[in-house]
Phi, psi and omega in degrees: 000332182298331181295326184252013183301317180300307177301322179295313179297322179292327177296323177295317178299317180299318180288331173300314182292323175297321177296321177300315181296325177288322183291329181283339190301311183295323181291327182281340185305309181301321179293320178294321178300314180293320183295316183270352179067041180241172178260180185294323179294322181290316179296335180293347175301329180296334176298322182285318181292321175299316182293328177298316177295320180295316180294322176299320178297318179297326182277343182248350185298319180298318179295318179298315180295319181295319185277320190240350179093165183298317185299310182292327177295320178292322177298321178295319180294311181294320179297320178297320180292317179300317179300313181295321180295323178294320178296314179295326179294340179274003182052072183285177172297163184297323179298315178291322177305317179289315186292322185290346176297335176298317180292318178297317179295322179295315180297314180296313182296323180292317177300313183294314183296314183292318181291322175299316180294321181296312182290331180295338180268002181261161173301150181057042184299322182299314179296316181297319181292321177298317179294321180303312182286334174294321179291334170301317179297325176300314179294319180294334174290319182287326186307306180299324178295317178298311183294315181299317180294317182291327181293347178284344182219359184215157177288166185299326184291340177295330178298322180289330175293322176297317179298321176299320178293332178281322183281337181299310177293332176298320179300315178297319181297324176300316181294329182272336190259316184280139182286153173284131184245152174284137180284144179279164179294129178293324181295323180297317179295323182291324183288333190293325180061030185294320183297311180297321179295317180297319182289342177274357179274120178302325180294318179294320178298317177298319179297321177297316180296320179300312181289330176297317178292318180300309182295325177299316178294311181300316184285323179299314179291319180296321183280320187255356179300321179298312179297321178300314181293320182288313186277321185273325183246008174055038178276140175294152181302324181292339178266319183295323180302306177299328178295319176295324174298325176298326176298312179290329175296318177299319178301315181293314181298322179298322181288330179277329194252321191294316182299312178299321179294318179298321179295319178297326180278354179078021179283147172283167177300319180296317180296319178299317180296318178299319179297318179295317181295322176294320178297325178298311181298318180295322180294317178298318178298322178296314180297318180300319183271359186301128179279347184215159182298323181295322177293319178297320178297319177296323178295324177297318178297319179293320178298314178300321181301315181281332177291327190314304187283351191296313183297304179297330177294320177298321177295322184292333182272357182304319178301339177269358182256336186210172181289158189302321184292342182264353186301308181299319179294318180298318179298318179297318179295316179300316181296320181289315183291331182302331183289340176298316176296327179291347176259310187295310187288319174297322177298315180297319178299318179292320180294318178295318179298323179295320184273328186247319183142150184289348176299337182291350181302321184285312175298327175298314181293324178295322176299315178297321180298320180288322176297318178301316179296319180294318179295321179299321178298317177297322181293316181295334177292343182255004178289152182278000000 
């Protein structure tokens, strides 16, 4: 493990920064809506363009790694993100604002896919992956605080200039830390047909659907939770921002704490997941029924806590869903497809909130929580 300690630590740093970029998004949305003079449904188009780039990254990451190696694939991902952040930092026209999300999504998706695949090939991969996603939560916790603080003295696009400044040295570090690898034979990859085989597996398709709903729920609450607290519970922006950070703090704490506690109690992975999924539904119901903003804020933290372990746990059960040679491909497909849910469901939540009211965020989220639980039951029926 000492040989790869540097790359592993750098992967954690990368996920912290990816988490920061995700965490600032929801706080910046109201300011961007006001700046460009659009409504929530229109700004939601960016969810789709970002996801298009992310999905493209998921479908090309394997080829990039095969042809050019992990290091160059990571350089491409980080470089793409820096480019998009600089464009957003220049406060472009709305059309460019929407279009450049494709580049941002591609950079983010490439970083996540390549780093997940890299750690999955190391000893103690399950532990490493859980920590990796926990560090995403660390960044997502910092993001709302950073954005809320900067908006008190700077425009929204200045936040993106800061992100560009953070990702630039990360790009250099990837080039210095990760080893240069020999590229694999392209013909060998073409003959294997792993992607098509994985997509024909009902268990893999169910796993993709599960993560699409999960990411949709997590992102919908993360993006619109700030607006929900301000409009529905009349919380000041300076209060709502830290409350949203509490949501991401709960997500991080759940990834660090729930799995070890479940192991001490002798729970199986499936039992732990069922407990988390039940906790998610109960937390959403609590927020929906909350009589005051402080209770809703506490419910958000609790919701994040139970959401935390779900994504890495879904990745961890993949070896029980398909044959060993398909595991890396299945993980890549799941990671890529999950972003579709991260676009569709937050956009739908915003469109419904625009037409009916932001109070609909909680019944919408409860529906997703119950669908998620139903898919997990179907998925567990197909485990080996």
